N, CA, C, O and the ligand as a Tripos MOL2 file, in Angstrom:
@<TRIPOS>MOLECULE
protein
  269   267    68     0     0
PROTEIN
NO_CHARGES

@<TRIPOS>ATOM
      1 N           0.7880   -1.1910    0.0020 N.3       1 MET1
      2 CA         -0.0700   -0.0440   -0.0560 C.3       1 MET1
      3 C           0.8780    1.3270   -0.0410 C.2       1 MET1
      4 O           1.1690    1.9110    1.0030 O.2       1 MET1
      5 N           1.2560    1.6940   -1.2000 N.am      2 THR2
      6 CA          2.1290    2.8860   -1.2300 C.3       2 THR2
      7 C           1.4070    4.0280   -1.8400 C.2       2 THR2
      8 O           1.9400    5.1320   -1.9530 O.2       2 THR2
      9 N           0.1180    3.7580   -2.2600 N.am      3 ALA3
     10 CA         -0.6950    4.9390   -2.8390 C.3       3 ALA3
     11 C          -0.9890    5.9910   -1.7120 C.2       3 ALA3
     12 O          -1.2440    5.6860   -0.5470 O.2       3 ALA3
     13 N          -0.9230    7.2180   -2.1880 N.am      4 LYS4
     14 CA         -1.2480    8.2740   -1.3570 C.3       4 LYS4
     15 C          -2.7410    8.2930   -1.0380 C.2       4 LYS4
     16 O          -3.5700    8.3780   -1.9440 O.2       4 LYS4
     17 N          -3.0770    8.2150    0.2220 N.am      5 ARG5
     18 CA         -4.5300    8.1900    0.5790 C.3       5 ARG5
     19 C          -4.9080    9.5650    0.9800 C.2       5 ARG5
     20 O          -4.3930   10.0660    1.9800 O.2       5 ARG5
     21 N          -5.7260   10.1700    0.3040 N.am      6 LYS6
     22 CA         -6.2580   11.5410    0.6150 C.3       6 LYS6
     23 C          -7.6400   11.3030    1.3140 C.2       6 LYS6
     24 O          -8.4260   10.3980    1.0340 O.2       6 LYS6
     25 N          -7.7960   12.2330    2.2350 N.am      7 ARG7
     26 CA         -9.1390   12.2740    2.8350 C.3       7 ARG7
     27 C          -9.5300   13.6340    3.0980 C.2       7 ARG7
     28 O          -8.7030   14.4540    3.4980 O.2       7 ARG7
     29 N         -10.8020   13.9430    2.8880 N.am      8 PHE8
     30 CA        -11.2560   15.3820    3.0230 C.3       8 PHE8
     31 C         -11.4280   15.7720    4.5100 C.2       8 PHE8
     32 O         -11.7520   14.9280    5.3460 O.2       8 PHE8
     33 N         -11.2090   17.0400    4.8160 N.am      9 ILE9
     34 CA        -11.4080   17.5590    6.1300 C.3       9 ILE9
     35 C         -12.8260   18.1520    6.1860 C.2       9 ILE9
     36 O         -13.0530   19.2000    5.5830 O.2       9 ILE9
     37 N         -13.7520   17.5520    6.8580 N.am     10 ALA10
     38 CA        -15.0820   18.0640    6.8900 C.3      10 ALA10
     39 C         -15.0930   19.4520    7.5540 C.2      10 ALA10
     40 O         -14.5080   19.6460    8.6200 O.2      10 ALA10
     41 N         -15.7330   20.3590    6.9390 N.am     11 GLY11
     42 CA        -15.9330   21.7150    7.4650 C.3      11 GLY11
     43 C         -14.7780   22.6030    7.3340 C.2      11 GLY11
     44 O         -14.8600   23.7500    7.7740 O.2      11 GLY11
     45 N         -13.6360   22.1520    6.7320 N.am     12 ALA12
     46 CA        -12.3800   22.9900    6.5850 C.3      12 ALA12
     47 C         -12.6840   23.9920    5.5070 C.2      12 ALA12
     48 O         -13.3500   23.7160    4.5080 O.2      12 ALA12
     49 N         -12.1430   25.2150    5.7700 N.am     13 VAL13
     50 CA        -12.2530   26.2670    4.7960 C.3      13 VAL13
     51 C         -10.8800   26.5360    4.2080 C.2      13 VAL13
     52 O          -9.9140   26.7310    4.9440 O.2      13 VAL13
     53 N         -10.7910   26.5480    2.9130 N.am     14 CYS14
     54 CA         -9.4880   26.8580    2.2910 C.3      14 CYS14
     55 C          -9.1420   28.3210    2.5620 C.2      14 CYS14
     56 O          -9.9350   29.2290    2.3090 O.2      14 CYS14
     57 N          -7.8750   28.5260    3.1090 N.am     15 PRO15
     58 CA         -7.3800   29.9030    3.3890 C.3      15 PRO15
     59 C          -7.0810   30.7030    2.0820 C.2      15 PRO15
     60 O          -6.8710   31.9130    2.1700 O.2      15 PRO15
     61 N          -7.0550   30.0750    0.8790 N.am     16 GLU16
     62 CA         -6.8190   30.7980   -0.2640 C.3      16 GLU16
     63 C          -8.0780   31.2660   -0.9310 C.2      16 GLU16
     64 O          -8.2570   32.4590   -1.1740 O.2      16 GLU16
     65 N          -9.0080   30.2780   -1.2470 N.am     17 CYS17
     66 CA        -10.1810   30.6530   -2.0000 C.3      17 CYS17
     67 C         -11.4220   30.5960   -1.1600 C.2      17 CYS17
     68 O         -12.5070   30.8400   -1.6880 O.2      17 CYS17
     69 N         -11.3390   30.3000    0.0650 N.am     18 GLN18
     70 CA        -12.4570   30.3360    1.0240 C.3      18 GLN18
     71 C         -13.4860   29.3600    0.7350 C.2      18 GLN18
     72 O         -14.5930   29.4820    1.2590 O.2      18 GLN18
     73 N         -13.2190   28.3760   -0.0710 N.am     19 ALA19
     74 CA        -14.2130   27.3470   -0.3840 C.3      19 ALA19
     75 C         -14.2110   26.3550    0.8080 C.2      19 ALA19
     76 O         -13.2240   26.1540    1.5150 O.2      19 ALA19
     77 N         -15.3920   25.7670    0.9560 N.am     20 LYS20
     78 CA        -15.5430   24.8810    2.0930 C.3      20 LYS20
     79 C         -15.5860   23.4620    1.6160 C.2      20 LYS20
     80 O         -16.0180   23.1720    0.5010 O.2      20 LYS20
     81 N         -15.1170   22.5480    2.5040 N.am     21 ASP21
     82 CA        -14.9720   21.0550    2.1470 C.3      21 ASP21
     83 C         -14.2860   20.7500    0.8710 C.2      21 ASP21
     84 O         -14.6420   19.8160    0.1530 O.2      21 ASP21
     85 N         -13.2450   21.5870    0.5730 N.am     22 THR22
     86 CA        -12.4500   21.2770   -0.6500 C.3      22 THR22
     87 C         -10.9280   20.8940   -0.2700 C.2      22 THR22
     88 O         -10.0610   20.6750   -1.1160 O.2      22 THR22
     89 N         -10.7310   20.8450    1.1080 N.am     23 LEU23
     90 CA         -9.4050   20.5700    1.5210 C.3      23 LEU23
     91 C          -9.2290   19.0200    1.7600 C.2      23 LEU23
     92 O          -9.9880   18.3840    2.4900 O.2      23 LEU23
     93 N          -8.2080   18.4890    1.1120 N.am     24 ALA24
     94 CA         -7.8630   17.0140    1.3080 C.3      24 ALA24
     95 C          -6.5460   16.9140    1.9450 C.2      24 ALA24
     96 O          -5.6500   17.7070    1.6560 O.2      24 ALA24
     97 N          -6.3870   15.9560    2.8130 N.am     25 VAL25
     98 CA         -5.1140   15.8370    3.5270 C.3      25 VAL25
     99 C          -4.5820   14.4540    3.2990 C.2      25 VAL25
    100 O          -5.3070   13.4610    3.2320 O.2      25 VAL25
    101 N          -3.2460   14.4440    3.1810 N.am     26 TRP26
    102 CA         -2.6020   13.0750    3.0250 C.3      26 TRP26
    103 C          -1.1890   13.1450    3.7140 C.2      26 TRP26
    104 O          -0.5920   14.2050    3.8970 O.2      26 TRP26
    105 N          -0.7380   11.9650    4.0610 N.am     27 GLN27
    106 CA          0.5080   11.9180    4.7430 C.3      27 GLN27
    107 C           1.6900   11.6550    3.7360 C.2      27 GLN27
    108 O           1.5870   10.8060    2.8500 O.2      27 GLN27
    109 N           2.7610   12.3860    3.9050 N.am     28 ASP28
    110 CA          3.9640   12.2040    3.1440 C.3      28 ASP28
    111 C           5.1410   12.2930    4.1210 C.2      28 ASP28
    112 O           5.4340   13.3210    4.7320 O.2      28 ASP28
    113 N           5.8450   11.0240    4.2220 N.am     29 GLN29
    114 CA          6.8780   10.9770    5.1270 C.3      29 GLN29
    115 C           6.5970   11.4040    6.4720 C.2      29 GLN29
    116 O           7.4560   12.0280    7.0940 O.2      29 GLN29
    117 N           5.3900   11.1090    7.0250 N.am     30 GLY30
    118 CA          5.0170   11.3750    8.3280 C.3      30 GLY30
    119 C           4.4860   12.8710    8.4770 C.2      30 GLY30
    120 O           4.0810   13.2840    9.5640 O.2      30 GLY30
    121 N           4.5060   13.5910    7.4320 N.am     31 VAL31
    122 CA          4.0170   14.9880    7.5150 C.3      31 VAL31
    123 C           2.6470   15.0680    6.8230 C.2      31 VAL31
    124 O           2.4700   14.5770    5.7080 O.2      31 VAL31
    125 N           1.7160   15.6790    7.4900 N.am     32 ASP32
    126 CA          0.4360   15.9370    6.8540 C.3      32 ASP32
    127 C           0.4990   16.9820    5.7950 C.2      32 ASP32
    128 O           1.0090   18.0670    6.0700 O.2      32 ASP32
    129 N           0.0420   16.7550    4.6540 N.am     33 ASN33
    130 CA         -0.0330   17.7310    3.5880 C.3      33 ASN33
    131 C          -1.5480   17.9750    3.2100 C.2      33 ASN33
    132 O          -2.3770   17.0660    3.1630 O.2      33 ASN33
    133 N          -1.8040   19.2410    2.9590 N.am     34 VAL34
    134 CA         -3.2140   19.6830    2.6690 C.3      34 VAL34
    135 C          -3.2370   20.2720    1.2860 C.2      34 VAL34
    136 O          -2.3650   21.0490    0.8980 O.2      34 VAL34
    137 N          -4.2250   19.8960    0.5740 N.am     35 ILE35
    138 CA         -4.3890   20.4840   -0.7900 C.3      35 ILE35
    139 C          -5.8830   20.8270   -0.9120 C.2      35 ILE35
    140 O          -6.7850   20.1320   -0.4440 O.2      35 ILE35
    141 N          -6.0540   22.0230   -1.6190 N.am     36 CYS36
    142 CA         -7.4350   22.3610   -1.9480 C.3      36 CYS36
    143 C          -7.6290   21.8980   -3.3900 C.2      36 CYS36
    144 O          -6.8910   22.2640   -4.3040 O.2      36 CYS36
    145 N          -8.6410   21.0920   -3.5360 N.am     37 VAL37
    146 CA         -8.9360   20.5170   -4.8960 C.3      37 VAL37
    147 C          -9.5820   21.5030   -5.8310 C.2      37 VAL37
    148 O          -9.7570   21.2400   -7.0210 O.2      37 VAL37
    149 N          -9.9370   22.6550   -5.2700 N.am     38 LYS38
    150 CA        -10.6060   23.6680   -6.0260 C.3      38 LYS38
    151 C          -9.5920   24.6650   -6.6990 C.2      38 LYS38
    152 O          -9.6020   24.9040   -7.9070 O.2      38 LYS38
    153 N          -8.7160   25.2210   -5.7990 N.am     39 CYS39
    154 CA         -7.7490   26.1680   -6.3710 C.3      39 CYS39
    155 C          -6.3970   25.6800   -6.3400 C.2      39 CYS39
    156 O          -5.4980   26.4130   -6.7510 O.2      39 CYS39
    157 N          -6.1490   24.5460   -5.9080 N.am     40 GLY40
    158 CA         -4.7280   23.8810   -5.9320 C.3      40 GLY40
    159 C          -3.7850   24.3800   -4.8170 C.2      40 GLY40
    160 O          -2.5960   24.0610   -4.8530 O.2      40 GLY40
    161 N          -4.2730   25.1450   -3.8370 N.am     41 PHE41
    162 CA         -3.5720   25.5810   -2.7480 C.3      41 PHE41
    163 C          -3.0360   24.3760   -1.9690 C.2      41 PHE41
    164 O          -3.7890   23.4350   -1.7170 O.2      41 PHE41
    165 N          -1.7970   24.3800   -1.5940 N.am     42 THR42
    166 CA         -1.2030   23.2730   -0.8100 C.3      42 THR42
    167 C          -0.4810   23.8680    0.4250 C.2      42 THR42
    168 O          -0.0340   25.0140    0.4840 O.2      42 THR42
    169 N          -0.4280   22.9390    1.3990 N.am     43 GLN43
    170 CA          0.1330   23.3890    2.7040 C.3      43 GLN43
    171 C           0.7350   22.1920    3.3630 C.2      43 GLN43
    172 O           0.1470   21.1110    3.3290 O.2      43 GLN43
    173 N           1.8270   22.3340    3.9320 N.am     44 ARG44
    174 CA          2.4590   21.2510    4.7470 C.3      44 ARG44
    175 C           2.1630   21.5390    6.1970 C.2      44 ARG44
    176 O           2.3910   22.6390    6.7020 O.2      44 ARG44
    177 N           1.6400   20.5000    6.8620 N.am     45 GLN45
    178 CA          1.2140   20.6260    8.2570 C.3      45 GLN45
    179 C           2.4260   20.3080    9.1140 C.2      45 GLN45
    180 O           2.7040   19.1360    9.3650 O.2      45 GLN45
    181 N           3.1520   21.3150    9.5670 N.am     46 THR46
    182 CA          4.2370   21.1060   10.4100 C.3      46 THR46
    183 C           3.8380   21.0790   11.8560 C.2      46 THR46
    184 O           2.6660   21.3210   12.1460 O.2      46 THR46
    185 N           4.7270   20.8030   12.7910 N.am     47 ASP47
    186 CA          4.4670   20.7630   14.1960 C.3      47 ASP47
    187 C           3.8810   22.0870   14.6660 C.2      47 ASP47
    188 O           3.0800   22.1070   15.6010 O.2      47 ASP47
    189 N           4.2560   23.1610   14.0530 N.am     48 GLN48
    190 CA          3.8510   24.4700   14.4770 C.3      48 GLN48
    191 C           2.4180   24.6710   14.2800 C.2      48 GLN48
    192 O           1.7960   25.3010   15.1340 O.2      48 GLN48
    193 N           1.8310   24.2120   13.2610 N.am     49 VAL49
    194 CA          0.3730   24.3620   13.0480 C.3      49 VAL49
    195 C          -0.4580   23.2920   13.7820 C.2      49 VAL49
    196 O          -1.6710   23.4370   13.9290 O.2      49 VAL49
    197 N           0.1780   22.2680   14.2170 N.am     50 ALA50
    198 CA         -0.5540   21.1420   14.8640 C.3      50 ALA50
    199 C          -1.4250   21.7190   16.0520 C.2      50 ALA50
    200 O          -2.5250   21.2510   16.3430 O.2      50 ALA50
    201 N          -0.8610   22.7200   16.6740 N.am     51 ALA51
    202 CA         -1.4970   23.3200   17.8510 C.3      51 ALA51
    203 C          -2.9140   23.8700   17.4930 C.2      51 ALA51
    204 O          -3.7860   23.9330   18.3600 O.2      51 ALA51
    205 N          -3.1190   24.2440   16.2830 N.am     52 ASP52
    206 CA         -4.4090   24.8380   15.8980 C.3      52 ASP52
    207 C          -5.5170   23.8130   16.0830 C.2      52 ASP52
    208 O          -6.6740   24.1820   16.2870 O.2      52 ASP52
    209 N          -5.1930   22.5890   16.0170 N.am     53 LYS53
    210 CA         -6.2600   21.5100   15.9750 C.3      53 LYS53
    211 C          -6.7100   21.1800   17.4160 C.2      53 LYS53
    212 O          -7.7140   20.5000   17.6290 O.2      53 LYS53
    213 N          -5.9210   21.6950   18.4130 N.am     54 THR54
    214 CA         -6.2570   21.3650   19.7280 C.3      54 THR54
    215 C          -7.5960   22.0220   20.0520 C.2      54 THR54
    216 O          -7.7530   23.2360   19.9200 O.2      54 THR54
    217 N          -8.5520   21.2070   20.4760 N.am     55 PRO55
    218 CA         -9.8690   21.8340   20.8030 C.3      55 PRO55
    219 C          -9.7590   22.5450   22.2200 C.2      55 PRO55
    220 O          -8.9190   22.2360   23.0650 O.2      55 PRO55
    221 N         -10.6460   23.4620   22.3570 N.am     56 ALA56
    222 CA        -10.6230   24.3750   23.5010 C.3      56 ALA56
    223 C         -11.0860   23.5090   24.6240 C.2      56 ALA56
    224 O         -12.1130   22.8430   24.4970 O.2      56 ALA56
    225 N         -10.3550   23.4870   25.7530 N.am     57 LYS57
    226 CA        -10.6700   22.7630   26.8370 C.3      57 LYS57
    227 C         -11.2830   23.6230   28.0190 C.2      57 LYS57
    228 O         -11.6950   23.1380   29.0720 O.2      57 LYS57
    229 N         -11.2840   24.8420   27.7240 N.am     58 ASP58
    230 CA        -11.7360   25.7810   28.7860 C.3      58 ASP58
    231 C         -13.3110   26.1590   28.7010 C.2      58 ASP58
    232 O         -13.8310   27.0410   29.3840 O.2      58 ASP58
    233 N         -13.9340   25.4110   27.8240 N.am     59 GLN59
    234 CA        -15.3240   25.6650   27.6280 C.3      59 GLN59
    235 C         -16.1240   25.2590   28.7750 C.2      59 GLN59
    236 O         -15.7760   24.2970   29.4600 O.2      59 GLN59
    237 N         -17.1650   25.9240   29.0250 N.am     60 ILE60
    238 CA        -17.9950   25.6170   30.2290 C.3      60 ILE60
    239 C         -18.9890   24.4720   29.7300 C.2      60 ILE60
    240 O         -19.7610   24.6530   28.7880 O.2      60 ILE60
    241 N         -18.9090   23.3640   30.3920 N.am     61 ILE61
    242 CA        -19.7420   22.2330   29.9360 C.3      61 ILE61
    243 C         -20.9510   22.0460   30.8430 C.2      61 ILE61
    244 O         -21.7640   21.1440   30.6440 O.2      61 ILE61
    245 N         -21.0540   22.9320   31.8630 N.am     62 GLY62
    246 CA        -22.2360   22.7940   32.6880 C.3      62 GLY62
    247 C         -22.1380   23.8810   33.7910 C.2      62 GLY62
    248 O         -21.0780   24.4450   34.0620 O.2      62 GLY62
    249 N         -23.2430   24.1160   34.3660 N.am     63 ILE63
    250 CA        -23.2210   25.2380   35.4290 C.3      63 ILE63
    251 C         -23.4130   24.4900   36.8290 C.2      63 ILE63
    252 O         -24.3590   23.7280   37.0270 O.2      63 ILE63
    253 N         -22.5360   24.7460   37.6810 N.am     64 PHE64
    254 CA        -22.5370   24.0970   38.9720 C.3      64 PHE64
    255 C         -23.1730   25.0730   40.0050 C.2      64 PHE64
    256 O         -22.7320   26.2120   40.1600 O.2      64 PHE64
    257 N         -24.1250   24.6240   40.6360 N.am     65 HIS65
    258 CA        -24.8570   25.4750   41.6710 C.3      65 HIS65
    259 C         -24.4870   24.9470   43.0010 C.2      65 HIS65
    260 O         -24.9850   23.9010   43.4160 O.2      65 HIS65
    261 N         -23.5990   25.6590   43.7120 N.am     66 PRO66
    262 CA        -23.2730   25.2460   45.0700 C.3      66 PRO66
    263 C         -24.4610   25.5490   46.0480 C.2      66 PRO66
    264 O         -25.1610   26.5580   45.9610 O.2      66 PRO66
    265 N         -24.6080   24.5910   46.9640 N.am     67 GLU67
    266 CA        -25.6920   24.8590   47.9290 C.3      67 GLU67
    267 C         -25.4510   25.9570   48.9250 C.2      67 GLU67
    268 O         -26.3130   26.2340   49.7590 O.2      67 GLU67
    269 ZN         -8.8430   26.7520   -2.3710 Zn       68 ZN68
@<TRIPOS>BOND
     1     1     2 1
     2     2     3 1
     3     3     4 2
     4     3     5 am
     5     5     6 1
     6     6     7 1
     7     7     8 2
     8     7     9 am
     9     9    10 1
    10    10    11 1
    11    11    12 2
    12    11    13 am
    13    13    14 1
    14    14    15 1
    15    15    16 2
    16    15    17 am
    17    17    18 1
    18    18    19 1
    19    19    20 2
    20    19    21 am
    21    21    22 1
    22    22    23 1
    23    23    24 2
    24    23    25 am
    25    25    26 1
    26    26    27 1
    27    27    28 2
    28    27    29 am
    29    29    30 1
    30    30    31 1
    31    31    32 2
    32    31    33 am
    33    33    34 1
    34    34    35 1
    35    35    36 2
    36    35    37 am
    37    37    38 1
    38    38    39 1
    39    39    40 2
    40    39    41 am
    41    41    42 1
    42    42    43 1
    43    43    44 2
    44    43    45 am
    45    45    46 1
    46    46    47 1
    47    47    48 2
    48    47    49 am
    49    49    50 1
    50    50    51 1
    51    51    52 2
    52    51    53 am
    53    53    54 1
    54    54    55 1
    55    55    56 2
    56    55    57 am
    57    57    58 1
    58    58    59 1
    59    59    60 2
    60    59    61 am
    61    61    62 1
    62    62    63 1
    63    63    64 2
    64    63    65 am
    65    65    66 1
    66    66    67 1
    67    67    68 2
    68    67    69 am
    69    69    70 1
    70    70    71 1
    71    71    72 2
    72    71    73 am
    73    73    74 1
    74    74    75 1
    75    75    76 2
    76    75    77 am
    77    77    78 1
    78    78    79 1
    79    79    80 2
    80    79    81 am
    81    81    82 1
    82    82    83 1
    83    83    84 2
    84    83    85 am
    85    85    86 1
    86    86    87 1
    87    87    88 2
    88    87    89 am
    89    89    90 1
    90    90    91 1
    91    91    92 2
    92    91    93 am
    93    93    94 1
    94    94    95 1
    95    95    96 2
    96    95    97 am
    97    97    98 1
    98    98    99 1
    99    99   100 2
   100    99   101 am
   101   101   102 1
   102   102   103 1
   103   103   104 2
   104   103   105 am
   105   105   106 1
   106   106   107 1
   107   107   108 2
   108   107   109 am
   109   109   110 1
   110   110   111 1
   111   111   112 2
   112   111   113 am
   113   113   114 1
   114   114   115 1
   115   115   116 2
   116   115   117 am
   117   117   118 1
   118   118   119 1
   119   119   120 2
   120   119   121 am
   121   121   122 1
   122   122   123 1
   123   123   124 2
   124   123   125 am
   125   125   126 1
   126   126   127 1
   127   127   128 2
   128   127   129 am
   129   129   130 1
   130   130   131 1
   131   131   132 2
   132   131   133 am
   133   133   134 1
   134   134   135 1
   135   135   136 2
   136   135   137 am
   137   137   138 1
   138   138   139 1
   139   139   140 2
   140   139   141 am
   141   141   142 1
   142   142   143 1
   143   143   144 2
   144   143   145 am
   145   145   146 1
   146   146   147 1
   147   147   148 2
   148   147   149 am
   149   149   150 1
   150   150   151 1
   151   151   152 2
   152   151   153 am
   153   153   154 1
   154   154   155 1
   155   155   156 2
   156   155   157 am
   157   157   158 1
   158   158   159 1
   159   159   160 2
   160   159   161 am
   161   161   162 1
   162   162   163 1
   163   163   164 2
   164   163   165 am
   165   165   166 1
   166   166   167 1
   167   167   168 2
   168   167   169 am
   169   169   170 1
   170   170   171 1
   171   171   172 2
   172   171   173 am
   173   173   174 1
   174   174   175 1
   175   175   176 2
   176   175   177 am
   177   177   178 1
   178   178   179 1
   179   179   180 2
   180   179   181 am
   181   181   182 1
   182   182   183 1
   183   183   184 2
   184   183   185 am
   185   185   186 1
   186   186   187 1
   187   187   188 2
   188   187   189 am
   189   189   190 1
   190   190   191 1
   191   191   192 2
   192   191   193 am
   193   193   194 1
   194   194   195 1
   195   195   196 2
   196   195   197 am
   197   197   198 1
   198   198   199 1
   199   199   200 2
   200   199   201 am
   201   201   202 1
   202   202   203 1
   203   203   204 2
   204   203   205 am
   205   205   206 1
   206   206   207 1
   207   207   208 2
   208   207   209 am
   209   209   210 1
   210   210   211 1
   211   211   212 2
   212   211   213 am
   213   213   214 1
   214   214   215 1
   215   215   216 2
   216   215   217 am
   217   217   218 1
   218   218   219 1
   219   219   220 2
   220   219   221 am
   221   221   222 1
   222   222   223 1
   223   223   224 2
   224   223   225 am
   225   225   226 1
   226   226   227 1
   227   227   228 2
   228   227   229 am
   229   229   230 1
   230   230   231 1
   231   231   232 2
   232   231   233 am
   233   233   234 1
   234   234   235 1
   235   235   236 2
   236   235   237 am
   237   237   238 1
   238   238   239 1
   239   239   240 2
   240   239   241 am
   241   241   242 1
   242   242   243 1
   243   243   244 2
   244   243   245 am
   245   245   246 1
   246   246   247 1
   247   247   248 2
   248   247   249 am
   249   249   250 1
   250   250   251 1
   251   251   252 2
   252   251   253 am
   253   253   254 1
   254   254   255 1
   255   255   256 2
   256   255   257 am
   257   257   258 1
   258   258   259 1
   259   259   260 2
   260   259   261 am
   261   261   262 1
   262   262   263 1
   263   263   264 2
   264   263   265 am
   265   265   266 1
   266   266   267 1
   267   267   268 2
@<TRIPOS>SUBSTRUCTURE
     1 MET1         2 RESIDUE 1 A MET
     2 THR2         6 RESIDUE 1 A THR
     3 ALA3        10 RESIDUE 1 A ALA
     4 LYS4        14 RESIDUE 1 A LYS
     5 ARG5        18 RESIDUE 1 A ARG
     6 LYS6        22 RESIDUE 1 A LYS
     7 ARG7        26 RESIDUE 1 A ARG
     8 PHE8        30 RESIDUE 1 A PHE
     9 ILE9        34 RESIDUE 1 A ILE
    10 ALA10       38 RESIDUE 1 A ALA
    11 GLY11       42 RESIDUE 1 A GLY
    12 ALA12       46 RESIDUE 1 A ALA
    13 VAL13       50 RESIDUE 1 A VAL
    14 CYS14       54 RESIDUE 1 A CYS
    15 PRO15       58 RESIDUE 1 A PRO
    16 GLU16       62 RESIDUE 1 A GLU
    17 CYS17       66 RESIDUE 1 A CYS
    18 GLN18       70 RESIDUE 1 A GLN
    19 ALA19       74 RESIDUE 1 A ALA
    20 LYS20       78 RESIDUE 1 A LYS
    21 ASP21       82 RESIDUE 1 A ASP
    22 THR22       86 RESIDUE 1 A THR
    23 LEU23       90 RESIDUE 1 A LEU
    24 ALA24       94 RESIDUE 1 A ALA
    25 VAL25       98 RESIDUE 1 A VAL
    26 TRP26      102 RESIDUE 1 A TRP
    27 GLN27      106 RESIDUE 1 A GLN
    28 ASP28      110 RESIDUE 1 A ASP
    29 GLN29      114 RESIDUE 1 A GLN
    30 GLY30      118 RESIDUE 1 A GLY
    31 VAL31      122 RESIDUE 1 A VAL
    32 ASP32      126 RESIDUE 1 A ASP
    33 ASN33      130 RESIDUE 1 A ASN
    34 VAL34      134 RESIDUE 1 A VAL
    35 ILE35      138 RESIDUE 1 A ILE
    36 CYS36      142 RESIDUE 1 A CYS
    37 VAL37      146 RESIDUE 1 A VAL
    38 LYS38      150 RESIDUE 1 A LYS
    39 CYS39      154 RESIDUE 1 A CYS
    40 GLY40      158 RESIDUE 1 A GLY
    41 PHE41      162 RESIDUE 1 A PHE
    42 THR42      166 RESIDUE 1 A THR
    43 GLN43      170 RESIDUE 1 A GLN
    44 ARG44      174 RESIDUE 1 A ARG
    45 GLN45      178 RESIDUE 1 A GLN
    46 THR46      182 RESIDUE 1 A THR
    47 ASP47      186 RESIDUE 1 A ASP
    48 GLN48      190 RESIDUE 1 A GLN
    49 VAL49      194 RESIDUE 1 A VAL
    50 ALA50      198 RESIDUE 1 A ALA
    51 ALA51      202 RESIDUE 1 A ALA
    52 ASP52      206 RESIDUE 1 A ASP
    53 LYS53      210 RESIDUE 1 A LYS
    54 THR54      214 RESIDUE 1 A THR
    55 PRO55      218 RESIDUE 1 A PRO
    56 ALA56      222 RESIDUE 1 A ALA
    57 LYS57      226 RESIDUE 1 A LYS
    58 ASP58      230 RESIDUE 1 A ASP
    59 GLN59      234 RESIDUE 1 A GLN
    60 ILE60      238 RESIDUE 1 A ILE
    61 ILE61      242 RESIDUE 1 A ILE
    62 GLY62      246 RESIDUE 1 A GLY
    63 ILE63      250 RESIDUE 1 A ILE
    64 PHE64      254 RESIDUE 1 A PHE
    65 HIS65      258 RESIDUE 1 A HIS
    66 PRO66      262 RESIDUE 1 A PRO
    67 GLU67      266 RESIDUE 1 A GLU
    68 ZN68       269 GROUP 0 **** ****
């Protein structure tokens, strides 16, 4: 299995053409690459951008009412 397997990122918006659901990602030598199938924009996901994917953990998930 050496074929590059692309998968689309649901809800992702291309930073170049602002199109939605056009970004596909595949792995190349352990690095995530992103391509927009609409405008051809490409980006390598380095460790620096990986932090962007971290979901916010400070969200309030409930309200606690102390007695
Ligand atoms: Zn694009």
